[in-house]
C-alpha positions, 0 to 999 in steps of 0.5 A: 322599695318596700317598707315594713308595715307589721310593726304595729302589733303589740305583745305584752305578756312577758311584762307580768312575769317579773311579778311572780318572785314577789310571792316568796317569803323570807322564812327568817322573818316568820314569827307567830302565825304563818298565815299572817305572814303569807297574807302580808306577802300576798298583799305586797305581791298584789300591790306590786302587780297593780303597779306593774299593771299601771306601768304596762298600761301606760306603756301601751298608751304611749306606744299606741299613741306614737303609732297613731301619730306615726301613721299620720306622719306626725313624726316629731310627736311620735318620737316624743311618745316613743321616748315615753314608752322607752322610759317605762322599760317595755319588754318590746324595747327592740320594737320601740327603738326600731319604730322610733328609728323609722320616724327619724328616718322619715324626718331624714335623720338617717344617722339617728335612725341607724343609731336607733336600729343599732340599739334595737339590735343590741337588745336582740341580735336576731331582730330581723325588722331592725336589720330591715329598717336599718337597711332602708336608712342606709340606702337613703343615706347612700350606704349601698354596701351597708344596706345590702349587708343588712338585707342579707342579715334579714334573709339569713334570719328569715329566708322567706322574707320576699320583701328583703330579696326585693329591696336588696335587688333594688339596692344592687341595681344602684351598684350595677350588679345586674346578675345579683338583681336578677337573682334576688328578683327570682328569689322574691318571685319564687316566694310569691312577690308579684312585683318582683315577677314583673321586673324579672320578666321585663328585665331578666328573661 
């Protein structure tokens, strides 16, 4: 079964948008020199922006450190850093929940893993990686129907996700849906998956 390796990427551009409204000045309090009032407003905005930049930088630090620990299979420590990242309310909150769920899954805490993927999907119902990662946890827990449903959600969102077809075939094999297995291997093969092509040739044709 294939796992996602693409969740390392980090996007933070959206985090600075919330600072823009701080440039507004309440006209009811404009007394005397307009330049002085605007200057004060600008200084407040810059201070808030600096605080925001610190928060973003701290989030990056904890998230990236968590990713490093995850790669080293230090999942307990990674979870602690994912917790710190979540406290900073990042715009990538679905990503952090999903990665924390993966760490829990690798500690065989499948219920905790599924709960974190649920949280990721609550923030973004179209977050395909959340369904993909939840499917893996459900499979490891023995919930084959649930895993198939989640992989189906992935391909509904992204019909070109060959890994989702490949993994769904693996789950279908567990419930002896041989026709479904071959259909999914065929779809994965058409999308360029060499492993699926090998299995398709050996078992279906």
